[in-house]
N, C-alpha and C positions, 0 to 999 in steps of 0.2 A: 792318790793322785800329787797333792801337794808335794808331799814327800818324795816321790820318785822325780817328780819335775826339779824338785829343788837341789837334788842330788845330782841331776844332770847340769843344770846351770853352774854350780860349783864344783865340777869335774871330779867329783867322787865316784861317778860312773860314765862309760864312754857310750851308752847306748840304752837307748829307752823304748820299746815295742809297745802297741797298743797306746797310742795317745789319740784322744779323740780330736774329731775336727776343731771345736773350739779352742782346746787346749793348745793343740799345734799351731793355730795362728798366730795366739799369744803368744807362746813358746817363738816362734818366728820374729815375733814384733819385738820382744825385749832381747833378743839374742839374734841379731842379723847374720851372725857368721856364722851359726848352727847350721849342719848339714842335714838337710834330711831328705825322706824318700816318702811319696805320697802309696800309699796302697789300701786296697780294701780289706777289711779284715772277711776272715772266713765264716760265713754263714752264721753271725750271730745270731739271726731270727730264725734258727731253725727250732720248730717245735716238734720232739720226736714222739708219735701218738703208737700206743699199742694198737697194732690191727688184727692179733691173733687169737684175741679172745673176744669171743661171738656178744657175748652181753655186754659189752662199751660199746658204744657212739661211735665211733673211731672205726670199727671192725664195716662199717656201711660206706661205703665210696661216696654217696651223696653226701654225708656228713662232711668228710676231708672237704670236698669240692666246695658246700657251703662255706666252711671255715675260710678257705682260701678266698673266695669272693666277698667274705664279709671282714678281709684287709685290706685298708687301702694304702697301697705299698708307694704310691706316689706321694700320698704325704707323710710317712714314714721318711721316704728318703729325704723329701723337702725340710721337714720341721726338724726331725731326730736326728740326722745326718747332715743336716745344712746343705742338702745338696751334693755333698760327697759322697755318694753311693751308688753301688751296680744293685738293681734289680734283678736277684738272682732266679736264672731259669735251671733249673736243678739238672744235674746234679755239680755243678764245679761253676768256680768262678772265672771269668775272662782272666788270662794270664798267659805268656806267651811260651810258660812250659807246658801249658795245657790245653793249646791252640788246636789239636786235632781232636781235644774231646768236648770242646767245650760249644755248646749251641744256644745263639744269642737267640732271645725271645722271639723276634719279629722273625725267625725260621721256623719258630716251632709250629707244630700243626696248631689250628683254628682251636681245638678242643681246648689245646695247651695254653695259650692265648687270653681264652675268656678266663681264665682260673685269676688272671692277674688283673682284672678291671672290678675296680670295687662296683658291688651292686649289690646289699642288702637284701632288698625286694626280692631277689633270685635265691640269693641263700636262704631267706627265710622259708622259700619253698621247697627248695632242697630239702631243708632241714624236716620241713612238713612232711615232705615224700617217704623221709627213710623216718618217719614215726615219732618226730621229736616237732609237733607242731608250737609247743611253746617254750622251747630249746631244752637243756640240761645245764647241769652242774658238774663241774668238772676242775682238777686242779693240775698244776704245773710244778714240778720240782726242778730250781736253775740256779745255777751260782748268784751270787749275791748281785753280781755287777750288770746281771741281765735283768734285774727286777724293775728299772727305769723303762726299758722296752717293751717289756712283757705287760706293764701298765697301761701302754698305748694299746696294744694288742687286746687286753682284757675290756677297753672302754670300748673299741671299736665292736668287738663280740657280743657284747652287753646289749646293741643294737636290735640283734639278732635273737635275743633269748637267750645266749649263752653266758652262764653266771661261774667266770674262772677264778679259782682260787690261785695265788702265787706265792709257792712256798720257797722260799732263798734259804739259800745254805752257803756257809764259807768255802772257798775253792778246793781247798783239800778235802773238806769232808763231802762236798759234791763229788768231786772224782771218786772218792772211795763208794761212795753210792752207786754210781755210774759204772766202774770196775768190777764190782762186788756183785 
């Protein structure tokens, strides 16, 4: 990040995407003439789960619901994102280009809204109902830049008995895995 920002400050590059809120604020402060546009990143928090294999916890709807309820989205928004985030109600971020496809969370059915309320007790009950009263062990492959975010998720999920191992990869290696 520091090399990318230095290249922008010294005009070696004209454009820099993907600057986090803390770095963006510092860049604006140090470079008041710098033009910037604020936008929300696309789903940095999406965790894809294999639901097609019956022998995995993710094949059970109650497990997926439990993991949502074991995730404190408001805390992530306020701390990790400095309040500069939008809690996504799948499938798409609010943008003028997608206005006809976007569904605000407050307009979603109650069963969907419930998923975004942090409720570890209910999450534990759902896990028990799905056959995982003591939780389970799992892992997530990710691009290394997502590891900090996933460390927050790991901590939250541990409170309901889910032991998450984070397996970070350099970006091009991760993309090769995904597309392979």
